N, C-alpha and C positions, 0 to 999 in steps of 0.2 A: 504493500500500500504506500502511495506517495504521500509527501507532506501535504499536498493539496487535498487529498482525500481525507487526511486527518483533520483538516480544517472544518469538515462537516460532520465529524463524529458527534454522537449524542453528548449533550452537556453532562459533565461528571463522569465520563467514561473515556478510556482509551480504546481505539479500535484498529490496531495494526493487523494487517493481513486478515481482516474480517473477524477477528477475535476481540470481543469487548473485555476490558479488564477494569474491575472496580477500583475506584480511588478511595482513600480513607474517608470516613464519614465526616470528619471535620472539614474536608474540602467541599462536600455537598452543602454542609451547614453554611460555610462562608459564601458559597454561590447564592444561597437563598437569602441570607440574613445580613450580610455585610452592607454597610452604607458606603458603597464604592465612590459615589460622587462626593461624599463627605471628606474623602482623602485628597480631593482636588482643591486647588485654590478657587476662591470665589469667582475670579475672572474666567474660569473654565465654562461658566454658563453663558458667556457672551459670544457674539458672532466672530469677534477677532480671533479668539482661541480656536473656534471650530474651523474657521477659514485657514488658520495657520496649520492646524492638524491635517487638513486636506492637502496643503502644499507639502507637508512632511511626508505624507503617503506617496505623492507623486515623485518626490525626490528619492524615496526609498526604492520605488519600482525602477526608476531610471538608473540609479547608481548600482543597485543590486544586479540588474540585468546586464549592465555594461561590465561589471566586475566578473560575473560568471563567464562571460564570453572571453574577456581578456585573460583571465586566470585559468582557462581550460587546460593549457599545457602543464601548468603547475599542478592542477588537480590530477592529471594523468600520471605525472611523475610521482606524486605522493602515493597514489593508488598502487602503482607498480612496486614502490619501495615497501609498502605495508605487506603486500602479497609475498614479496621475496624474503622478508625478515621475520614473519610470524604467521602462525596458522589462524585462519578465521576470515571473516568478511572485512572488506575495506571500510565500510561505514558502520557506525554504532547508532542504533535507534535510541534517540534521546527522548524519553517519555517524561515530559515536564508540564508545568502549569504556566499559562500565559495570562493575558488580561482577564481580570475578574475571576481568577482561578480556573479558567477554562483549560482542560487538558489538550495538548497537541503533541504530535510526534515530529520532532526535528531530527537532524542528523549531524554527526561529527565524524571526522576521520577517527577510526579506532586507534586508541593509544594504549590500551590495556590488553591483557590476556583475555581470551574468549569468556572464561568463567569468572570474570572480575566481579560481576554483581553477586554471584553466589558466594564469593570469598569476602565480601565486604564486612560481614559480621566479625571476621577474624581480626580486622584492623581497626575497628571502630574505637577501641581503647586508646589508639594512638592519634586520635583527632587533635589537630593543632589549632582549630578554630573554636572559640568560645561561643557556644550556641548550637542550634540544630543542624547547621550545615557542616559537612565533612570536608576537611582539607588536611592533607598529609604530605609533607615535603618529600620523603623518601618512600612513597607508596610502592610496595613490592609488586603490585599488580601491573604497574606501568612498564611497558617494553622499553628497550634501549632507544629505538626510533621514536617511540611515543614521548619520551622525555624531551627530545629535541623538538618535536612538533609542538608540544605544550609550551616549551620555553618561549617560542616565537608565535604562539597562538595560531599556528597553521592548522591545527585540528579543528578550529572554529569555522574555517572557510565554508563548509557545506551549509552553515546557517544562513548564507546568502539566499539559498532557496526558500527558507522559512520567511525571510524578509520579502521575497518576491511574491509569495502566495498570501502574505498578510498576517501570518502568525507572529512575526517579529518585526522589529524596526532596526535600522542601523544603530540607533542610539536609544537607550532606555534601560531600566533596571533589569538585571539578569533573571531569566526564568528560574524556577525552583522545582526540585523533585517533590512529588506529593508527600512522601514520608518526611521530608524536611519541613514542609508546610504544616504538617501535623504537630510539629513542635513549636510553631510560631506563637508569640503572644499576639493578642488582637491588634495592637497598634502596628505590628509588623506586617499585617495583611496589606497595609497601604501600598507596599512596594509593587503589588499586582493590580493597582488601580488603573494602570496604563499599559499599553502594548510593551512587552519586554524587548530588550535590545541586545545586539552583539557587544556593544561597548557602552560604558557608562562612567559616572564619576568615580565609582570604585575601581574600575579598570585603569583609569589614568592617575589614580592617587595611591598606587602601591599594590593593587590587586591582593593576592593572598598574603602579603606582608601585613595587611590589616587583619589582625587575629581576633577581633571582637565583632561578632555578627551584628550587635546593636549598632556599632559605628557604621558598618556596611549599610544597614537599613536607613540610618540617619542620612547618609549620603544619597541614597535613592529617594528618600522623601524630600530632601533638599532639591534634587533634580526636578521632581514633580512640581514642587512649589514654585521654583524659579524658571520653569521651562519656557524657552523661546526657540525659534529657529536659529537664532544667533548662538545660543548656548549649545545646541546640537553641533553647529559648525565648529565651535571652539573645542568640544570634546573630540570630534573626529580629527581635528588638526593635532590634538595632543596624543591621540591613540597610536599613530604610526611611530613616533619617537619612543613611546612607552613600550610598544611591542618589539621594536628593534633592539632596545636595551635588554629585553627579557627579564626585567625586574619584577620580582614578586610572583612569577609564573611557575607553577609546578603541578 
């Protein structure tokens, strides 16, 4: 099933390859009960915000489509490298929550061993992030090539497809796994009040070197509160240097 098909999956469910997978009850509760508009600034009710959001969507489509075409040789090279260096598929099906906690299936280049999800319970005790999100600098599930891809965020490139079909934006708070969302405090739900993105304030302010999830969410809420097209442009301009340095990525 493509990411485009995932975009029309039933609310509260994942539907990869025709198989529906239930999400935690707290996700369905949030979908029903959260005051999503309450997390947005008051100006979000005005026509200027709505018009700017439409422009943002047009820019997302144009830039994502252009990048997918231009980067096609790089995609092919990474795909070949993954197949040559480890067993398993080239792409990892990324089952996460997007705007207003709606599930969608995105894609990343696979950077871990095939059984990584099944092995996650063994490494949870080594989590280096304070909060419900898992981050581990020397995660043994990551392949040698995967470490290099992650360092320069090349594993994230397939998310351009999610941008093209509307599940994501180029800029916005990062999506979250349903099991991570289950551990959120209610104020943290606000990071999903808008369409999630490939890059964000967290990405350009140290990424995984920010070890407190509360601080990560505060940056996301700051982005939502201060959002303008100019802010998106500034974040995009800061993203390439941050990625090139590989700082805070693992």
